[in-house]
N, C-alpha and C positions, 0 to 999 in steps of 0.2 A: 325535839330533837337536842341531843346534847354532845358536844366535842369535848374531848378529853385529850390529855398528852399521856400517852402510855408508851414507855421505853423510847422516849425521843420521837415518837411519831403521833400525828393527830389522828385520833380515832373517833368515828362519829357513831353514836348510839341512838337507835330509834326504839320508841315505845312500841308495845304490841299494835295499838291503833294505828300508829303512823306507818309501821311496816305492812300492815295488811290493806291500807288504804289505796286506792288507785282510781283512775278514771274508768269509768264503764262506757266502752263504746259498742257499737253494734258490729264491729270488724269480726269479731271472734264468732258471733252468732251468725253472720253472713258467710264466713268461711265454713262452718260447720254445716249449714244449710246447703250451701253449694256442693261441698264434698259429698253429702249424703245423696243429693239429686245424682250426682255423677256415678256415684257407685250403684245405685238402683238402675241408672241407664245402662251401665256396662254389663250388670247382672241380666238384664232383660235381653240385651243384645247376644251374651252368650248362650242362654237358654234358647233364644229363637234360632240361632244358628244350629244348636245341638237338635232341636226339633225338626227343622228342614232337612238336616243331613242325616237323620235316622232311617230314612227309607233306603238310603244307599249303603247301609252297613250290613244288611241281611238280618238284622235283629227281628224283623217281622216274621220272616220265614221260620226262624228258630222258634219263636214264641208260637206260631201257629202248629208247628210240629210237636211241640210240648203239650199245646192243648188237645190236640188230636190223641196223642198217646194217653193223656190223662182222661180222656173221655171214654177209653175203652172199658167194657165191664170187667169188674174185679170178681175173682172168684175166691171165695174165703171158705176155709173149711169150717163146718158146722159140727160141733161135738154134741 
């Protein structure tokens, strides 16, 4: 670390190694792991709510109607 006087002010200059160095703690890792676990839990809850409410939307009846219509025999012109 080097201190200089520039324009009447004391300015501190750090080398690349000094600027990059820092204490490595597990706080950042803990926050990332906790955040990831919370995001996964919320996603599972949203998917579960959508899964259990799907029977109330009428989507199954529409899908069964579409399947019944697609199962009808097709008549194609043969040349």
